[in-house]
C-alpha positions in Angstrom: 0.8 5.8 -39.7 -1.5 3.2 -38.0 -1.3 3.3 -34.1 -1.6 0.3 -31.9 -4.7 0.4 -29.6 -3.8 -0.5 -26.1 -6.2 -1.4 -23.3 -4.6 -1.0 -19.9 -6.1 -3.3 -17.4 -5.6 -3.2 -13.6 -6.7 -6.6 -12.0 -9.1 -6.9 -9.1 -8.0 -7.1 -5.4 -9.5 -9.5 -3.0 -11.2 -8.0 0.0 -8.2 -7.3 2.4 -7.2 -5.0 5.1 -6.2 -2.3 2.4 -9.3 -2.6 0.2 -11.7 -0.8 2.6 -14.4 -2.1 0.1 -17.4 -1.7 2.4 -16.0 1.7 3.8 -15.9 2.9 0.2 -19.5 2.2 -0.2 -20.3 4.5 2.7 -17.9 7.1 1.3 -19.6 7.0 -2.2 -16.4 5.9 -3.8 -15.6 2.6 -5.6 -11.9 2.1 -4.6 -9.6 3.4 -1.9 -6.6 4.5 -4.1 -5.7 5.1 -7.8 -3.5 2.5 -9.4 -0.3 4.5 -9.9 1.9 2.1 -11.9 -0.4 1.8 -15.1 -0.9 5.5 -15.7 2.9 6.0 -15.1 3.8 3.2 -17.6 1.2 4.6 -20.1 2.9 8.0 -19.9 6.3 6.2 -21.1 4.8 5.0 -24.5 5.3 7.0 -27.6 2.0 8.8 -28.1 2.4 8.9 -31.8 2.5 5.2 -32.1 -0.1 4.1 -29.5 -3.7 4.8 -29.0 -4.2 4.3 -25.2 -7.7 3.5 -24.2 -8.9 4.6 -20.6 -7.6 2.3 -17.9 -9.9 -0.4 -17.0 -9.6 -0.9 -13.2 -11.5 -3.9 -12.3 -11.7 -2.6 -8.7 -14.0 0.1 -10.1 -15.9 -1.5 -12.9 -16.0 -5.0 -14.5 -13.9 -5.8 -17.6 -16.2 -6.5 -20.4 -15.5 -8.6 -23.6 -16.3 -5.6 -25.7 -13.4 -3.6 -24.1 -11.0 -6.5 -25.0 -12.3 -7.0 -28.5 -11.6 -3.4 -29.7 -8.0 -3.4 -28.3 -4.8 -4.6 -30.2 -2.9 -5.3 -27.1 -3.8 -5.6 -23.5 -1.2 -4.3 -20.9 -1.5 -5.0 -17.2 0.3 -4.3 -14.0 -0.2 -6.3 -10.8 1.0 -7.2 -7.4 1.1 -10.8 -6.0 -2.2 -10.3 -4.1 -4.0 -9.8 -7.7 -2.6 -12.9 -9.2 -5.9 -14.8 -9.5 -7.6 -11.8 -11.2 -4.5 -11.3 -13.5 -4.7 -15.0 -14.7 -8.5 -14.5 -15.4 -7.7 -11.4 -17.4 -5.1 -13.3 -19.5 -7.4 -16.3 -20.1 -10.2 -14.0 -21.2 -7.9 -12.1 -23.5 -6.4 -15.3 -25.0 -9.9 -16.7 -25.6 -10.6 -13.6 -27.8 -7.3 -13.9 -29.6 -5.5 -10.9 -27.8 -1.9 -10.8 -26.7 -1.1 -9.6 -23.1 1.8 -7.8 -21.8 2.3 -8.2 -18.0 4.4 -6.2 -15.7 4.6 -5.1 -12.0 5.8 -6.9 -8.9 4.0 -10.2 -9.4 5.2 -10.9 -13.0 8.6 -9.7 -11.9 8.8 -12.3 -9.1 6.8 -15.0 -10.8 7.8 -14.5 -14.5 8.1 -18.3 -14.9 4.5 -18.8 -13.9 2.5 -16.0 -15.3 1.0 -17.1 -18.7 1.2 -13.7 -20.5 2.6 -13.4 -24.0 5.1 -10.9 -22.9 6.5 -10.1 -19.4 8.1 -6.7 -18.9 9.9 -7.6 -15.5 11.6 -5.2 -13.2 11.1 -1.4 -13.2 9.5 -0.1 -16.4 11.9 2.8 -16.9 14.6 0.1 -17.6 12.8 -2.7 -19.3 9.9 -1.1 -21.2 12.0 0.7 -23.9 13.3 -2.7 -25.1 9.8 -4.1 -25.5 8.7 -1.0 -27.3 11.7 -1.2 -29.7 11.0 -4.8 -30.6 7.3 -4.3 -30.9 7.5 -1.3 -33.1 10.1 -2.9 -35.3 8.0 -5.9 -35.7 10.6 -8.3 -34.4 9.6 -11.5 -32.7 8.9 -10.7 -29.1 10.9 -12.4 -26.4 8.8 -13.9 -23.7 10.7 -12.3 -20.8 12.1 -8.9 -20.4 13.7 -9.3 -17.0 15.8 -6.7 -14.9 19.5 -7.6 -15.9 22.0 -5.0 -16.9 22.9 -7.2 -20.0 19.3 -6.8 -21.3 19.7 -3.1 -21.8 20.0 -2.3 -25.5 21.4 1.1 -25.3 22.3 3.9 -22.9 19.0 5.8 -23.0 18.2 4.9 -19.4 20.4 6.4 -16.6 21.0 3.9 -13.7 22.6 4.0 -10.3 25.4 1.7 -9.0 22.9 -1.1 -8.4 21.9 -0.8 -12.2 18.5 0.5 -11.0 16.9 3.3 -13.1 17.0 6.9 -11.7 13.6 8.4 -11.0 14.6 11.7 -12.5 13.5 10.1 -15.9 10.0 8.9 -14.6 7.1 10.9 -16.3 4.0 12.4 -14.8 1.3 9.7 -14.7 -1.5 9.9 -17.3 -4.3 11.0 -15.0 -6.6 11.6 -18.0 -6.8 7.8 -18.3 -8.7 7.4 -15.0 -11.9 8.9 -13.6 -10.6 10.1 -10.3 -14.0 10.7 -8.9 -14.2 6.9 -8.4 -11.3 7.0 -5.8 -10.9 8.2 -2.2 -7.1 8.7 -2.4 -4.7 9.9 -5.1 -1.0 8.5 -5.1 2.3 9.9 -5.9 5.9 8.4 -5.5 9.0 10.2 -4.5 11.3 7.4 -3.4 12.1 3.8 -4.4 14.2 1.3 -2.6 15.1 0.9 1.1 18.4 0.5 2.9 17.0 -1.8 5.5 17.6 -5.6 5.3 14.4 -7.0 7.0 14.4 -10.6 6.7 10.7 -11.0 5.4 10.7 -7.9 3.1 11.1 -8.2 -0.8 11.5 -4.5 -1.4 15.2 -5.0 -1.9 14.6 -7.6 -4.5 12.1 -5.5 -6.3 13.5 -2.0 -5.9 17.0 -2.2 -4.5 18.6 -1.2 -1.4 19.9 2.2 -2.6 17.1 4.7 -2.2 16.5 6.7 -5.5 14.4 9.9 -5.4 12.8 12.4 -7.8 13.8 16.0 -7.9 11.6 18.3 -5.8 10.6 20.0 -9.0 9.2 16.7 -10.4 7.0 16.2 -7.3 5.7 19.8 -7.5 4.9 19.2 -11.2 3.0 16.1 -10.3 1.2 17.9 -7.6 0.2 20.6 -10.1 -1.1 17.8 -12.5 -3.4 16.5 -9.9 -4.4 20.0 -8.7 -5.1 21.1 -12.3 -7.6 18.2 -13.1 -9.6 19.1 -10.0 -8.2 16.6 -7.3 -8.6 17.8 -3.7 -8.2 15.7 -0.6 -6.0 12.6 0.3 -2.7 11.9 -1.5 -0.6 8.9 -0.5 3.2 9.0 -1.0 3.5 5.3 -2.0 7.3 5.2 -1.1 8.6 2.1 0.4 10.2 4.3 3.2 9.6 8.1 2.8 12.8 8.8 4.8 14.9 6.2 3.3 17.3 9.1 2.3 16.7 11.7 5.0 18.8 14.5 3.2 16.8 14.1 0.0 13.6 14.1 2.1 14.6 17.4 3.8 15.2 18.9 0.2 11.6 18.1 -0.7 9.7 19.2 2.5 10.4 22.9 2.0 9.0 23.1 -1.6 6.2 20.8 -0.5 5.2 23.1 2.3 5.5 26.2 0.0 3.3 24.8 -2.6 0.6 23.7 -0.1 0.7 27.3 1.3 0.3 28.8 -2.1 -2.6 26.6 -3.0 -4.3 26.8 0.3 -3.5 23.1 1.5 -5.7 21.4 -1.1 -4.0 18.0 -0.2 -3.7 15.9 2.9 -0.6 13.7 2.6 0.1 10.3 4.3 3.0 8.0 3.8 5.2 5.1 5.1 8.3 5.4 7.1 10.6 3.6 9.6 10.7 4.0 13.3 13.7 6.3 13.0 11.2 9.0 12.0 11.0 9.4 15.8 14.7 9.9 16.2 15.9 13.4 17.5 18.1 13.6 14.6 15.1 13.5 12.3 12.8 15.7 14.4 13.1 18.4 11.5 11.7 15.8 9.1 8.8 14.9 11.3 7.9 18.5 12.0 8.4 19.3 8.2 6.0 16.5 7.3 3.3 18.0 9.5 3.9 21.5 8.2 3.7 20.2 4.6 0.1 18.8 5.4 0.6 15.2 6.3 -1.7 13.8 8.9 -0.9 10.1 9.0 2.0 7.7 8.7 2.3 3.9 8.5 5.2 2.4 10.6 6.7 -0.9 10.3 6.8 -1.8 14.0 6.5 -5.5 13.4 6.6 -6.8 17.0 6.9 -5.7 20.6 9.3 -8.6 21.2 12.9 -7.7 20.9 14.2 -11.1 20.1 11.7 -11.4 17.2 12.9 -8.0 15.9 16.5 -9.2 16.2 15.6 -12.3 14.2 14.1 -10.4 11.3 16.9 -7.9 11.3 14.7 -5.0 12.2 17.7 -3.3 13.8 16.3 0.3 13.9 13.3 -0.9 16.0 14.8 -0.6 19.5 14.3 1.3 22.7 10.8 2.3 24.0 8.7 1.8 20.9 5.5 3.1 22.6 7.4 6.3 23.4 8.6 6.6 19.9 5.0 6.3 18.6 3.9 8.9 21.1 6.7 11.3 19.8 5.2 11.0 16.2 1.6 11.3 17.5 2.4 14.4 19.5 4.0 16.0 16.4 0.5 15.8 14.7 0.5 12.5 12.8 -1.8 9.6 13.5 0.0 6.3 13.5 -1.0 3.1 11.9 1.5 0.3 11.8 2.2 -3.3 10.6 2.7 -6.1 12.9 3.8 -9.8 12.3 3.1 -13.0 14.1 4.9 -16.2 13.7 8.6 -15.5 14.0 10.6 -18.3 15.4 11.5 -16.2 18.5 7.8 -15.4 19.3 7.0 -16.5 22.8 3.6 -17.9 23.8 2.8 -14.6 25.4 3.1 -12.7 22.0 -0.6 -12.3 21.4 -1.2 -10.7 24.7 2.0 -8.6 24.5 0.9 -7.4 21.0 -2.5 -6.5 22.1 -1.3 -4.6 25.1 1.4 -2.7 22.9 -1.2 -1.7 20.3 -3.7 -0.6 23.0 -1.1 1.4 25.0 0.4 3.1 21.8 -3.2 4.2 20.6 -2.6 2.8 17.1 -6.2 3.0 15.9 -5.9 0.8 12.7 -3.0 -1.7 13.4 -2.3 -4.2 10.6 -1.4 -7.6 12.2 -0.6 -10.4 9.9 0.8 -14.0 9.9 4.4 -14.1 8.8 4.8 -15.1 5.1 7.8 -16.1 3.2 7.6 -14.1 0.1 9.7 -14.9 -2.9 12.8 -12.8 -3.2 13.4 -12.5 0.6 16.1 -13.9 2.8 13.4 -15.5 4.9 12.2 -17.4 1.8 15.7 -18.7 1.1 16.4 -19.7 4.7 13.2 -21.6 5.0 13.8 -23.3 1.7 17.2 -24.5 2.9 15.6 -25.7 6.2 13.0 -27.7 4.4 10.2 -25.7 6.0 8.9 -23.9 2.9 5.5 -25.3 1.7 5.0 -23.2 -1.4 4.2 -19.7 -2.5 1.9 -17.1 -0.6 -1.2 -15.4 -1.9 0.2 -11.9 -1.3 -2.4 -11.1 1.2 -0.5 -10.1 4.2 -3.4 -10.0 6.6 -6.6 -12.0 7.3 -5.1 -15.1 5.4 -4.8 -18.2 7.5 -2.8 -20.2 5.0 0.8 -20.3 6.1 3.3 -21.2 3.3 6.0 -22.5 5.7 6.1 -24.7 8.8 6.3 -22.4 11.9 8.2 -23.2 15.1 5.2 -22.3 17.3 2.4 -25.0 17.2 0.4 -24.0 14.0 -2.9 -24.3 15.6 -1.9 -22.3 18.6 -0.5 -19.6 16.1 -3.5 -19.3 14.0 -6.1 -19.4 16.8 -4.1 -16.8 18.7 -4.0 -14.6 15.6 -7.7 -14.8 14.9 -8.5 -14.1 18.6 -6.2 -11.1 18.6 -7.9 -9.6 15.6 -11.3 -10.3 17.3 -10.1 -8.4 20.4 -8.4 -5.5 18.6 -11.5 -4.8 16.4 -14.1 -5.2 19.1 -15.8 -1.8 19.5 -14.6 -1.5 23.2 -11.0 -2.0 22.4 -11.1 0.0 19.1 -12.7 3.0 20.6 -10.3 2.9 23.6 -7.5 3.3 21.0 -9.3 6.1 19.3 -9.5 8.0 22.6 -5.9 7.6 23.2 -5.0 8.8 19.8 -7.4 11.7 20.1 -6.0 12.8 23.3 -2.3 12.6 22.3 -2.2 13.6 18.7 -1.1 17.1 18.2 -2.5 19.6 15.7 -1.8 19.5 12.1 -2.5 21.6 9.0 -5.5 19.6 8.1 -7.2 20.7 11.4 -9.2 17.4 11.1 -11.5 19.4 8.7 -14.6 17.7 7.3 -13.9 16.3 3.8 -16.9 17.1 1.5 -16.5 13.7 0.1 -17.1 12.3 3.6 -20.3 14.0 4.4 -22.5 11.3 2.9 -20.4 8.6 4.5 -20.7 10.4 7.8 -24.5 10.3 7.6 -24.5 6.7 6.5 -22.2 5.5 9.2 -24.2 7.3 11.9 -27.3 5.6 10.6 -25.6 2.2 10.4 -24.1 2.5 13.9 -27.6 3.5 15.3 -29.2 0.5 13.6 -26.6 -1.9 14.8 -26.8 -0.5 18.3 -23.0 0.3 18.4 -23.2 2.6 21.3 -19.6 2.7 21.9 -19.3 4.8 18.8 -21.9 7.4 19.9 -20.1 7.6 23.4 -16.8 8.2 21.7 -18.3 10.8 19.2 -20.2 12.6 22.0 -17.1 12.8 24.2 -15.0 14.0 21.2 -17.5 16.8 20.3 -17.5 17.9 24.0 -13.8 17.7 24.6 -12.1 18.3 21.3 -14.8 19.4 18.7 -12.3 20.0 16.0 -11.5 16.2 16.0 -15.1 15.2 15.4 -14.6 14.6 11.6 -11.7 12.2 12.6 -14.1 10.5 15.0 -16.6 9.9 12.2 -13.7 8.6 10.0 -12.6 6.3 12.8 -16.2 4.8 12.9 -16.1 4.2 9.0 -12.8 2.4 9.3 -14.1 0.1 12.1 -17.0 -0.7 9.8 -14.6 -2.3 7.3 -12.1 -3.9 9.8 -14.9 -5.5 11.8 -16.6 -6.9 8.8 -13.4 -8.6 7.3 -12.5 -9.9 10.9 -16.0 -11.4 11.3 -15.4 -13.2 8.0 -12.1 -14.5 9.2 -13.5 -15.8 12.5 -16.3 -17.7 10.7 -13.6 -19.1 8.2 -11.6 -20.4 11.2 -14.5 -21.8 12.9 -15.5 -23.7 9.7 -11.9 -24.9 9.5 -11.9 -26.2 13.1 -15.3 -27.9 12.9 -14.4 -29.8 9.7 -11.1 -31.2 11.2 
């Protein structure tokens, strides 16, 4: 029986907050993180009917016409921020007479605009089987497979009350289709969905509000799969909210710790969570994360302004947020966090208020961005009703000056204030002041801030780079750290590498704003 040859393609990201493109060069890696969606979807395909080529990750290597020519079918997965690269992939494939199947968040939200031949919308566990059935049967392919209960052809897929697929049927990703040596971090997913109703977030539209989790045994099997192919180092739990279902999280942390202890802590975990991670009722989860080998968490703080938090329905963010950050840091986790500017309730003082909050909290790498109205969010629908929506957004939630709606604050004031905030935050003086705060308050964790062998070359490069540039703040910080907390020295060098990235993309944004201003 002839097997269909599939080329999985992962489109390229622009240079953003998350890309760490320049930092990866220092680290001797080509991309920050493995693409998790494509190897997972490839594992769902019948292996006796499909011959799957190695994943072509365009963030690692260019896509060649020769790769496209030898494939029978191109399959892609992409987020909104990858839309330009996705269109280029589709155009190139079509020019060579190849059909493209597109899935992931971008085609799910913009299925009416993505020019692929077939769109497998929604979560692949639910919608991919229908496509595979039609394809293998030689039936005429429908253009859109969307996430609707009536589109299900049979009962092979188990779902929850929201008609979302249970993750207990999600397979282990096909890691053999990637060269993991190109990446700094591996990735794993335990939970999908978030019960929060934040106004600007489209997670509910994509993944639902009822959190679904894998069984602990599935996670252990996935960790074994990474371990057995030789992976060591960073592993990102890509969950929308790692503690969306606290009881399920508790059930995982014990086996996670036991596995790490048995293997000698080969992995260092980091993840995303809500501010309720700092709640007294979740103290066992916080401590369990550290015991399991986590050393960092990304929090959705959003704003230091209570009125703005209320506006966006971030109801769990209340009380002394700096003290809550401090609770998490003292437990042993470094905190990074997202912040948003442009809420209707933002006062003129928001730029200074946000700067002071981030500095006091010791959030080394904050992610401030201008508010965007993403398709599938309550904010998008409200602004559309109010006649304030200008169009769609690029998907880049930081370092993007194009607002897709009319803000209440004077737009020039807002954008200039945002650019100036980034300039201040990522100046060496302010940045290393936050590094010192984080160093002094962050408690011990299982990683011990040990030197990662992958980082040694990067350490040498960054030290040389800082010396050439005369960035003496780095050397003062590093020297103080070696003298006061020598076990933190590897983290101090990593801090210097991160600034290399953030300072670079911020400088580009400042130059872009100056060019805009001078042309007006």
